[in-house]
DOPA-950596 format. One record per atom (N, C-alpha, C): atom name; z, y, x. Coordinates in steps of 0.001 Angstrom, whole numbers, plus 524288, in hexadecimal, padded with zeros to 5 digits. Layout:
DOPA-950596
+-------+-------+-------+-------+
| atome |     z |     y |     x |
+-------+-------+-------+-------+
|    CA |     Z |     Y |     X |
...
+-------+-------+-------+-------+
***
This chain:
DOPA-950596
+-------+-------+-------+-------+
| atome |     z |     y |     x |
+-------+-------+-------+-------+
|     N | B2097 | 5E6B7 | 5A6FD |
|    CA | B2006 | 5E124 | 5A7A9 |
|     C | B211B | 5DE6B | 5A277 |
|     N | B1E56 | 5DA4F | 5A174 |
|    CA | B1ED6 | 5D74F | 59CA0 |
|     C | B241A | 5D46E | 59C73 |
|     N | B26C8 | 5D47D | 597FD |
|    CA | B2BA1 | 5D197 | 59776 |
|     C | B2A55 | 5CBD7 | 596A3 |
|     N | B2D0D | 5C886 | 5998C |
|    CA | B2C03 | 5C2F2 | 59933 |
|     C | B2E80 | 5C0A0 | 59457 |
|     N | B2C1D | 5BC7C | 59258 |
|    CA | B2E11 | 5B9D8 | 58DBB |
|     C | B334C | 5B747 | 58EC9 |
|     N | B3693 | 5B745 | 58AD6 |
|    CA | B3B9C | 5B4A5 | 58B2F |
|     C | B3B74 | 5AFE5 | 587A8 |
|     N | B3ECE | 5AC23 | 588B8 |
|    CA | B3F40 | 5A78B | 58574 |
|     C | B40D8 | 5A946 | 57FFB |
|     N | B3E1D | 5A748 | 57C09 |
|    CA | B3F29 | 5A8CC | 576A6 |
|     C | B4486 | 5A6F4 | 574D3 |
|     N | B46A4 | 5A2E7 | 5775A |
|    CA | B4BAB | 5A0CD | 5759D |
|     C | B5052 | 5A307 | 57892 |
|     N | B500E | 5A30A | 57DC5 |
|    CA | B54A7 | 5A4BB | 580BD |
|     C | B5424 | 5AA42 | 582EB |
|     N | B4F74 | 5AC8E | 582C3 |
|    CA | B4EA8 | 5B1D9 | 58492 |
|     C | B4E30 | 5B271 | 58A70 |
|     N | B4E6F | 5AE21 | 58D5A |
|    CA | B4E08 | 5AE73 | 59303 |
|     C | B485C | 5AE20 | 594BB |
|     N | B476D | 5B03F | 5994E |
|    CA | B423D | 5AFD1 | 59BA0 |
|     C | B4278 | 5AB9F | 59FD3 |
|     N | B3EEA | 5A7D0 | 59FA1 |
|    CA | B3EE3 | 5A3CA | 5A3B0 |
|     C | B3E36 | 5A62F | 5A90E |
|     N | B40A8 | 5A3DD | 5ACFB |
|    CA | B40A2 | 5A5F6 | 5B244 |
|     C | B3B3D | 5A71A | 5B469 |
|     N | B3788 | 5A398 | 5B3AC |
|    CA | B3254 | 5A466 | 5B5D4 |
|     C | B2FCC | 5A932 | 5B36F |
|     N | B309E | 5AA16 | 5AE5A |
|    CA | B2E60 | 5AEBE | 5ABE8 |
|     C | B30D8 | 5B3B4 | 5AE15 |
|     N | B35EE | 5B389 | 5AF05 |
|    CA | B387B | 5B81D | 5B13D |
|     C | B3612 | 5B973 | 5B684 |
|     N | B3511 | 5B576 | 5B98D |
|    CA | B32EB | 5B655 | 5BEBF |
|     C | B2D2B | 5B7C9 | 5BE77 |
|     N | B2A9F | 5B6BE | 5BA2E |
|    CA | B2509 | 5B7EB | 5B9A8 |
|     C | B240E | 5BD8A | 5B80C |
|     N | B2832 | 5C09E | 5B71A |
|    CA | B2773 | 5C615 | 5B59A |
|     C | B2400 | 5C8ED | 5B97E |
|     N | B24AC | 5C7AC | 5BE7A |
|    CA | B218A | 5CA47 | 5C274 |
|     C | B1BC7 | 5C8F6 | 5C1D3 |
|     N | B1A97 | 5C433 | 5C029 |
|    CA | B1527 | 5C2A0 | 5BF6F |
|     C | B12B7 | 5C5D7 | 5BB14 |
|     N | B159E | 5C689 | 5B6E5 |
|    CA | B1387 | 5C962 | 5B276 |
|     C | B1254 | 5CF06 | 5B3D0 |
|     N | B14DA | 5D0FF | 5B7DE |
|    CA | B13E1 | 5D654 | 5B9A1 |
|     C | B1023 | 5D661 | 5BE44 |
|     N | B0DC9 | 5D1FB | 5BF72 |
|    CA | B0A1A | 5D15F | 5C3BE |
|     C | B0C6F | 5D2E5 | 5C8F4 |
|     N | B1189 | 5D22F | 5C98E |
|    CA | B1412 | 5D36C | 5CE7A |
|     C | B14CD | 5CE98 | 5D1CB |
|     N | B17E5 | 5CF0D | 5D5F5 |
|    CA | B1903 | 5CA89 | 5D943 |
|     C | B1B9D | 5C64A | 5D602 |
|     N | B1ACC | 5C179 | 5D77B |
|    CA | B1C98 | 5BD24 | 5D446 |
|     C | B205D | 5B9B4 | 5D742 |
|     N | B24A7 | 5B837 | 5D4BD |
|    CA | B284D | 5B464 | 5D6DC |
|     C | B293D | 5B057 | 5D2A8 |
|     N | B2624 | 5AC43 | 5D2B7 |
|    CA | B26A0 | 5A830 | 5CEC0 |
|     C | B2836 | 5A2EE | 5D10A |
|     N | B2872 | 5A28F | 5D621 |
|    CA | B292A | 59D7B | 5D888 |
|     C | B2EE0 | 59C06 | 5D950 |
|     N | B3272 | 59F53 | 5D7CF |
|    CA | B3800 | 59E22 | 5D852 |
|     C | B39FA | 59F6B | 5DDC1 |
|     N | B3EFD | 5A066 | 5DE18 |
|    CA | B415E | 5A16B | 5E321 |
|     C | B3F73 | 5A65E | 5E5C4 |
|     N | B3D30 | 5A9EC | 5E2D7 |
|    CA | B3B61 | 5AECF | 5E50D |
|     C | B3660 | 5AE57 | 5E82A |
|     N | B33EE | 5A9BF | 5E828 |
|    CA | B2F12 | 5A914 | 5EB10 |
|     C | B2AB3 | 5AC32 | 5E883 |
|     N | B2790 | 5AE8D | 5EBB9 |
|    CA | B22F4 | 5B152 | 5E9C9 |
|     C | B1E75 | 5AD6F | 5E976 |
|     N | B1A96 | 5AECA | 5E65E |
|    CA | B15EB | 5AB8A | 5E62E |
|     C | B1338 | 5ABC9 | 5EB7B |
|     N | B103D | 5A7BF | 5ECA1 |
|    CA | B0D4D | 5A7B7 | 5F185 |
|     C | B08F1 | 5ABBE | 5F133 |
|     N | B06C1 | 5AD06 | 5F5A7 |
|    CA | B0274 | 5B0C4 | 5F5D0 |
|     C | AFDC8 | 5AEC6 | 5F2A9 |
|     N | AFCC4 | 5A9AE | 5F2F5 |
|    CA | AF86C | 5A767 | 5EFFE |
|     C | AF973 | 5A7D1 | 5EA28 |
|     N | AFE4B | 5A6C5 | 5E86E |
|    CA | AFFA0 | 5A747 | 5E2E6 |
|     C | AFEF5 | 5ACE7 | 5E11E |
|     N | B00D4 | 5B090 | 5E43B |
|    CA | B0051 | 5B618 | 5E2CD |
|     C | AFA9D | 5B7B1 | 5E267 |
|     N | AF756 | 5B5EE | 5E616 |
|    CA | AF1C0 | 5B73D | 5E5ED |
|     C | AEF35 | 5B506 | 5E104 |
|     N | AF07D | 5B01A | 5DFD1 |
|    CA | AEE1E | 5AD91 | 5DB3C |
|     C | AEFCC | 5B04F | 5D63A |
|     N | AF4D2 | 5B14D | 5D5A5 |
|    CA | AF6C4 | 5B3C4 | 5D0E2 |
|     C | AF4D1 | 5B95F | 5D071 |
|     N | AF49E | 5BC29 | 5D4C1 |
|    CA | AF28C | 5C179 | 5D4B5 |
|     C | AECD7 | 5C176 | 5D2F4 |
|     N | AE9CC | 5BDC2 | 5D4EA |
|    CA | AE446 | 5BD6F | 5D361 |
|     C | AE3C5 | 5BC6C | 5CD81 |
|     N | AE716 | 5B909 | 5CB62 |
|    CA | AE6E5 | 5B7E1 | 5C5C4 |
|     C | AE87E | 5BCAF | 5C29D |
|     N | AEC94 | 5BF64 | 5C447 |
|    CA | AEE50 | 5C40F | 5C172 |
|     C | AEA33 | 5C85B | 5C1A5 |
|     N | AE79C | 5C8F7 | 5C616 |
|    CA | AE366 | 5CCDA | 5C66F |
|     C | ADEE5 | 5CB66 | 5C2D8 |
|     N | ADDAF | 5C65D | 5C281 |
|    CA | AD991 | 5C4A8 | 5BEED |
|     C | ADB21 | 5C5B0 | 5B941 |
|     N | AE021 | 5C4DB | 5B7E6 |
|    CA | AE1F3 | 5C60E | 5B298 |
|     C | AE12A | 5CBCC | 5B162 |
|     N | AE27E | 5CF38 | 5B522 |
|    CA | AE1BF | 5D4D7 | 5B451 |
|     C | ADBF9 | 5D618 | 5B39E |
|     N | AD893 | 5D38E | 5B6BA |
|    CA | AD2F7 | 5D472 | 5B63D |
|     C | AD10C | 5D2B8 | 5B0DE |
|     N | AD2E4 | 5CE2C | 5AF0D |
|    CA | AD158 | 5CC3A | 5A9EE |
|     C | AD312 | 5CFF8 | 5A598 |
|     N | AD7E4 | 5D1D4 | 5A5F5 |
|    CA | AD9CD | 5D589 | 5A205 |
|     C | AD6A8 | 5DA97 | 5A218 |
|     N | AD537 | 5DC68 | 5A6C2 |
|    CA | AD20F | 5E12E | 5A728 |
|     C | ACCB8 | 5E05F | 5A4AC |
|     N | ACA7D | 5DBC8 | 5A577 |
|    CA | AC541 | 5DAB0 | 5A37C |
|     C | AC53B | 5D993 | 59DA4 |
|     N | AC8E0 | 5D65F | 59BC6 |
|    CA | AC8BB | 5D46D | 59667 |
|     C | ACCEA | 5D6C1 | 592DB |
|     N | AD0D5 | 5D958 | 5951F |
|    CA | AD533 | 5DB33 | 591FA |
|     C | AD8D7 | 5D6A5 | 590AA |
|     N | ADCE0 | 5D7DE | 58DB6 |
|    CA | AE09B | 5D3CE | 58C2C |
|     C | ADDE2 | 5CFCC | 588B0 |
|     N | ADE63 | 5CADE | 58A0E |
|    CA | ADBD0 | 5C6A9 | 58731 |
|     C | ADFD2 | 5C3B9 | 583DC |
|     N | ADECF | 5C36A | 57ED0 |
|    CA | AE25A | 5C0BD | 57B35 |
|     C | ADF65 | 5BCB9 | 577F8 |
|     N | ADC71 | 5B96F | 57AB7 |
|    CA | AD97C | 5B557 | 57813 |
|     C | ADD21 | 5B123 | 57601 |
|     N | ADBAB | 5AE91 | 571B4 |
|    CA | ADEB9 | 5AA0A | 56FFF |
|     C | ADE75 | 5A5C5 | 5742F |
|     N | AE25A | 5A24F | 57456 |
|    CA | AE29E | 59E62 | 57884 |
|     C | ADD9F | 59B3D | 57951 |
|     N | ADAED | 599D1 | 5751C |
|    CA | AD648 | 5968C | 575D6 |
|     C | AD1DA | 59974 | 57893 |
|     N | AD1C8 | 59E91 | 5788E |
|    CA | ACDDF | 5A17E | 57B8B |
|     C | ACEFB | 5A110 | 58163 |
|     N | AD40F | 5A0F4 | 582AE |
|    CA | AD58C | 5A0BA | 5882B |
|     C | AD3C3 | 59BAF | 58ABC |
|     N | AD374 | 5976D | 587BB |
|    CA | AD199 | 5928D | 58A19 |
|     C | ACC00 | 5932F | 58BFD |
|     N | AC8D3 | 595F3 | 5890C |
|    CA | AC375 | 596EB | 58AB2 |
|     C | AC32C | 59A71 | 58F76 |
|     N | AC648 | 59E9C | 58F7F |
|    CA | AC641 | 5A24A | 593E2 |
|     C | AC837 | 59F94 | 598D0 |
|     N | ACC9E | 59CE4 | 59851 |
|    CA | ACED8 | 59A28 | 59CCE |
|     C | ACB55 | 595A5 | 59E7F |
|     N | AC903 | 592EB | 59AB9 |
|    CA | AC579 | 58EA0 | 59BFD |
|     C | AC0BD | 5907E | 59F0D |
|     N | ABEB8 | 5950A | 59DA4 |
|    CA | ABA2E | 59735 | 5A06D |
|     C | ABBA8 | 5986D | 5A613 |
|     N | AC035 | 59AC2 | 5A6D2 |
|    CA | AC1F4 | 59C02 | 5AC25 |
|     C | AC306 | 5970A | 5AF47 |
|     N | AC583 | 59335 | 5ACC9 |
|    CA | AC699 | 58E39 | 5AF65 |
|     C | AC175 | 58B8A | 5B0DC |
|     N | ABD8F | 58BD1 | 5AD7A |
|    CA | AB871 | 58993 | 5AEA5 |
|     C | AB5FC | 58C10 | 5B36E |
|     N | AB6A1 | 59136 | 5B3F5 |
|    CA | AB48F | 593DF | 5B893 |
|     C | AB77C | 59240 | 5BD80 |
|     N | ABC98 | 59154 | 5BD07 |
|    CA | ABF98 | 58F5A | 5C180 |
|     C | ABDAA | 589E9 | 5C302 |
|     N | ABCD8 | 5868F | 5BF1C |
|    CA | ABAD7 | 5814B | 5C02D |
|     C | AB58A | 58191 | 5C2D8 |
|     N | AB235 | 58515 | 5C104 |
|    CA | AAD09 | 585A9 | 5C366 |
|     C | AAD8C | 58757 | 5C919 |
|     N | AB0F3 | 58B18 | 5CA33 |
|    CA | AB1AA | 58CE8 | 5CF96 |
|     C | AB3A5 | 5887F | 5D312 |
|     N | AB73D | 58557 | 5D10C |
|    CA | AB941 | 580F1 | 5D41B |
|     C | AB4F9 | 57CE6 | 5D502 |
|     N | AB22A | 57B80 | 5D0E2 |
|    CA | AADFB | 577A3 | 5D167 |
|     C | AA9BC | 57971 | 5D529 |
|     N | AA83D | 57E63 | 5D4CB |
|    CA | AA428 | 58064 | 5D841 |
|     C | AA5F7 | 58064 | 5DDF0 |
|     N | AAB07 | 580CB | 5DEBE |
|    CA | AAD2F | 580A2 | 5E409 |
|     C | AAD87 | 57B00 | 5E5FF |
|     N | AAFE0 | 5779F | 5E2D8 |
|    CA | AB0CD | 57235 | 5E46C |
|     C | AABAE | 56F41 | 5E538 |
|     N | AA811 | 57004 | 5E1AB |
|    CA | AA326 | 56D28 | 5E1F4 |
|     C | A9EFE | 56FFF | 5E521 |
|     N | AA068 | 57490 | 5E74E |
|    CA | A9CFE | 5778A | 5EAC6 |
|     C | A9762 | 577C1 | 5E8C1 |
|     N | A96C3 | 57A16 | 5E433 |
|    CA | A91A6 | 57A6B | 5E1AB |
|     C | A8E73 | 57F18 | 5E378 |
|     N | A8FDA | 5817B | 5E7D0 |
|    CA | A8D1F | 58607 | 5E9ED |
|     C | A8CA4 | 58A53 | 5E5D3 |
|     N | A90CE | 58AE3 | 5E2D1 |
|    CA | A90E5 | 58ED0 | 5DEAC |
|     C | A945A | 59355 | 5E05F |
|     N | A9346 | 597FE | 5DE52 |
|    CA | A96A4 | 59C7E | 5DF73 |
|     C | A9B69 | 59C9D | 5DBE5 |
|     N | A9C1B | 59894 | 5D8A0 |
|    CA | AA08B | 5986D | 5D4FB |
|     C | AA534 | 5957C | 5D730 |
|     N | AA4BF | 59355 | 5DBE8 |
|    CA | AA907 | 5907B | 5DE54 |
|     C | AABA9 | 593AF | 5E28A |
|     N | AAF1F | 59133 | 5E55B |
|    CA | AB1C6 | 593A2 | 5E9C2 |
|     C | AB725 | 595B9 | 5E86B |
|     N | AB9FE | 596F5 | 5EC91 |
|    CA | ABF69 | 598B8 | 5EC12 |
|     C | ABFE9 | 59D63 | 5E867 |
|     N | ABCEE | 5A172 | 5E95E |
|    CA | ABD75 | 5A646 | 5E642 |
|     C | ABC67 | 5A551 | 5E07B |
|     N | AB874 | 5A23C | 5DF37 |
|    CA | AB74A | 5A11E | 5D9B6 |
|     C | ABB94 | 59DDA | 5D732 |
|     N | ABD85 | 599DF | 5DA05 |
|    CA | AC1D2 | 596BF | 5D7D1 |
|     C | AC6A4 | 59A25 | 5D701 |
|     N | AC7E3 | 59D70 | 5DAC9 |
|    CA | ACC6B | 5A0E7 | 5DA5C |
|     C | ACBCD | 5A49E | 5D5BC |
|     N | AC73E | 5A71C | 5D55C |
|    CA | AC64B | 5AADA | 5D11B |
|     C | AC6D4 | 5A837 | 5CBC9 |
|     N | AC48B | 5A39D | 5CB30 |
|    CA | AC4CA | 5A0EC | 5C61C |
|     C | ACA4D | 59F01 | 5C4E8 |
|     N | ACD3A | 59D4C | 5C8DE |
|    CA | AD2B1 | 59BBA | 5C7FC |
|     C | AD5E9 | 5A06A | 5C63C |
|     N | AD4ED | 5A4F6 | 5C887 |
|    CA | AD797 | 5A9C9 | 5C6EA |
|     C | AD638 | 5AB11 | 5C144 |
|     N | AD14A | 5AA7A | 5BFCD |
|    CA | ACFB0 | 5AB88 | 5BA66 |
|     C | AD276 | 5A7E4 | 5B691 |
|     N | AD2C7 | 5A2D2 | 5B7E8 |
|    CA | AD576 | 59F10 | 5B47F |
|     C | ADB29 | 5A0A9 | 5B3CC |
|     N | ADDC6 | 5A1DA | 5B81E |
|    CA | AE352 | 5A34F | 5B7D5 |
|     C | AE40F | 5A85D | 5B4C3 |
|     N | AE0AE | 5AC2F | 5B59C |
|    CA | AE12F | 5B135 | 5B2E8 |
|     C | AE038 | 5B09F | 5AD0C |
|     N | ADC65 | 5AD81 | 5AB8A |
|    CA | ADB65 | 5ACA3 | 5A5F7 |
|     C | ADFF9 | 5A9B9 | 5A37C |
|     N | AE222 | 5A5E9 | 5A647 |
|    CA | AE6B4 | 5A317 | 5A433 |
|     C | AEB45 | 5A6DA | 5A35E |
|     N | AEC13 | 5AA76 | 5A6F3 |
|    CA | AF037 | 5AE5C | 5A649 |
|     C | AEEEC | 5B1F0 | 5A1B5 |
|     N | AEA00 | 5B365 | 5A12C |
|    CA | AE86A | 5B694 | 59CB1 |
|     C | AE9A2 | 5B3E3 | 5978E |
|     N | AE8C2 | 5AEC3 | 5975F |
|    CA | AEA12 | 5ABB6 | 592B4 |
|     C | AEFF8 | 5ABC2 | 591C6 |
|     N | AF302 | 5AB0A | 595DC |
|    CA | AF8BA | 5AB3E | 5954A |
|     C | AFA81 | 5B098 | 59352 |
|     N | AF831 | 5B4BF | 59563 |
|    CA | AF982 | 5B9FF | 59391 |
|     C | AF842 | 5BA90 | 58DC5 |
|     N | AF3C2 | 5B890 | 58C35 |
|    CA | AF21F | 5B8C8 | 586BA |
|     C | AF5F9 | 5B5C9 | 58346 |
|     N | AF787 | 5B129 | 584FE |
|    CA | AFB57 | 5AE1F | 581FD |
|     C | B0072 | 5B123 | 58148 |
|     N | B024A | 5B383 | 58588 |
|    CA | B0728 | 5B682 | 5853C |
|     C | B069E | 5BB1B | 58174 |
|     N | B0240 | 5BDE8 | 581C0 |
|    CA | B0176 | 5C26C | 57E4A |
|     C | B0130 | 5C0D7 | 57893 |
|     N | AFF0E | 5BC44 | 5777E |
|    CA | AFE04 | 5BAAB | 5721A |
|     C | B01AE | 5B676 | 57010 |
|     N | B05DA | 5B561 | 572E6 |
|    CA | B0979 | 5B133 | 5716A |
|     C | B0B85 | 5B1EC | 56BE1 |
|     N | B0D61 | 5B688 | 56AA5 |
|    CA | B0FA6 | 5B777 | 56573 |
|     C | B0B8F | 5B6DA | 56123 |
|     N | B06D7 | 5B86F | 56239 |
|    CA | B02AB | 5B822 | 55E5C |
|     C | B00C5 | 5B286 | 55D90 |
|     N | B0001 | 5AFB3 | 561D9 |
|    CA | AFDAF | 5AA7F | 5618F |
|     C | B01A6 | 5A622 | 560D5 |
|     N | B067B | 5A700 | 56298 |
|    CA | B0A76 | 5A2EF | 56272 |
|     C | B0F6D | 5A525 | 56011 |
|     N | B0F45 | 5A603 | 55AFD |
|    CA | B139A | 5A8C3 | 55875 |
|     C | B1887 | 5A57E | 557FC |
|     N | B1818 | 5A056 | 557BD |
|    CA | B1CD2 | 59D23 | 5575A |
|     C | B1ED8 | 59BF0 | 55CCD |
|     N | B2406 | 59B6C | 55D64 |
|    CA | B2645 | 59A47 | 56287 |
|     C | B2411 | 59530 | 564B7 |
|     N | B233D | 5952A | 569C5 |
|    CA | B2147 | 59083 | 56C66 |
|     C | B2532 | 58ECE | 57084 |
|     N | B2444 | 58A38 | 572AE |
|    CA | B27BB | 58834 | 576B2 |
|     C | B280E | 58BF9 | 57B49 |
|     N | B23DE | 58EB9 | 57C6F |
|    CA | B23CE | 59252 | 580CF |
|     C | B2708 | 59739 | 57FFC |
|     N | B290D | 5981C | 57B42 |
|    CA | B2C0E | 59CD4 | 57A32 |
|     C | B318E | 59CA5 | 57C61 |
|     N | B3367 | 5981B | 57DEB |
|    CA | B38AB | 597D3 | 5800F |
|     C | B385D | 595D6 | 585A9 |
|     N | B3C83 | 596D8 | 5888C |
|    CA | B3C82 | 5955C | 58E0A |
|     C | B3D88 | 58F83 | 58EA1 |
|     N | B3CD4 | 58D98 | 59356 |
|    CA | B3D76 | 58806 | 59472 |
|     C | B42FA | 5863A | 59325 |
|     N | B46D2 | 5896C | 59461 |
|    CA | B4C46 | 587E9 | 5934D |
|     C | B4D3E | 5872E | 58D7E |
|     N | B4B38 | 58AB8 | 58A40 |
|    CA | B4BF5 | 58A3D | 58498 |
|     C | B490A | 58582 | 58279 |
|     N | B4444 | 58489 | 5846B |
|    CA | B4154 | 57FEA | 582B7 |
|     C | B4441 | 57AF8 | 58423 |
|     N | B4684 | 57AE4 | 588D4 |
|    CA | B4968 | 5764D | 58A95 |
|     C | B4E25 | 57567 | 58713 |
|     N | B50ED | 5798D | 585A7 |
|    CA | B5573 | 578FD | 5822D |
|     C | B53BF | 576F5 | 57CD8 |
|     N | B4F37 | 578B5 | 57AEB |
|    CA | B4D3E | 576CA | 575E4 |
|     C | B4C0F | 570FF | 57633 |
|     N | B4975 | 56F61 | 57A62 |
|    CA | B4801 | 569E2 | 57AFF |
|     C | B4CCD | 56672 | 57B74 |
|     N | B50A8 | 56843 | 57E5E |
|    CA | B5572 | 5652C | 57F40 |
|     C | B5958 | 565B4 | 57AD0 |
|     N | B5854 | 56943 | 57737 |
|    CA | B5BDD | 56A01 | 572D0 |
|     C | B609B | 56D39 | 57433 |
|     N | B6085 | 56FE5 | 578A0 |
|    CA | B64C9 | 57354 | 57A42 |
|     C | B6408 | 5789D | 577B9 |
|     N | B6763 | 57A39 | 57476 |
|    CA | B66EA | 57F5A | 571F4 |
|     C | B6AA9 | 58326 | 57436 |
+-------+-------+-------+-------+
***
């Protein structure tokens, strides 16, 4: 299993990331607090997106495009989702509308967005060599803003 990132300043891992370890291993997920499991609909949706990510990786291999390429890839998928919604709402007697097409295109959008996030994580050191605000946890950022050292 992948080791989760720690805050660059205090070395702690934010609670939500600790609980997300199961997600990174594609196992059961408990992210809602209080030990609640995701709903069946949430599990189905997330499972469909993860399966699509695996299919994309099988087809294309690991993708490490620069960020501006991802806007085109994600934009193309989002455009197909918009088309599926429009063909459904406006009932244009097209085979590009309907529940299954909207669902499939929404899964593609989500899977490509996750692929972009994976790419960003893999290339963070290469593309963003100087520390950024995201390198520290919320508590450390809050102490910096408030002047609490």
